[in-house]
C-alpha positions, 0 to 999 in steps of 0.5 A: 078149353078145360085143360087151358081152365085147369091150368088157369085156375092152378096158376091163379091159386099158387099166386094166392097161396103165397099171400094167404099167411099175409092175409091171415096176419091183417085179418088177426090185426084188424080183429085185435083192433076191433075187439079191443075198441068194442072194450071202450065207451064212446064219449059223444061229448068229446067225440073221443074214446074212453078206455078204462083198465087196471095197470101196474103203477110201474108201467104208467110210463111205458103206457104213455109212450106206447100211446105217444108212438101210436099217434105219431105213427097214425098222423093224428093230432089228438093226444092221448091222455092217460088219468089215474083214477082212484077206485073203491074197488080192490084191485086184481093181482097181477105177478110179473113172470118170465119164461122160467116162472110162467109155468110154475105160476100156472100151477099156483093159479090152478088152485087159486090166485092170492089176493092183492098184496098177499105173498105169491106163493110160486117162488116156494112151488119152485122148488117144492113141487119138482122136489116132492115130484122127484119124491114119488118118481126117484129115478135117475135114468128117466129124470135123464130122459126128461132132462135132455127133453127139456133142454132140447125144447129149451134150446130149441125154443125160438125155432118151435115157437114159430110153429102155432099147429103143433096141438094142445098137448105139445103146447102144454109141454112147451109152455111147461119145459123149464118145470119139466127140467127141474122135475128132471134134474130132481128126479135124477138127484132122488134117483142116485139117492134111491139108487135107481136107475131105469127101476133097476137097482145099481 
């Protein structure tokens, strides 16, 4: 009886293990939905949810399209309405980034975020930060290792993005892969100027 119970329990757990990933995804989606709904206000008279947020003006069309698609997908008869409101409060700062500039923007934001309509210093940091790093770390050999490691992360970024449990240290290195690439290239350049390869003079 005990052996039969163990086998039956094992088979049931094997079946459940196949669906654990799907269940986790559904639970995360539900938590995100309820978290978003909790940030909205409920209008008792109109019996609808009211949300106020900042968004870029150029994204208003995309937001309207997303709301329209969501309404059609849910089968609701109530249309979503966007009203552009004027506020006396200063808007928050928003800088559009991509996978190349995100790492440099994070460094700039660590020192301070520019106010609304101030110049974003990140484009200058793309050149100055790796160059100053290379001035202090001028070694062509170690720069080559950094460059190859960064190229590996860049070429395999689609596969590596699927892994979410590789640790905080790896996530930090992965998100800064283009920053490491630039530092490696500049280190090779300054290493050749210093005539230094693996701390050996050539």
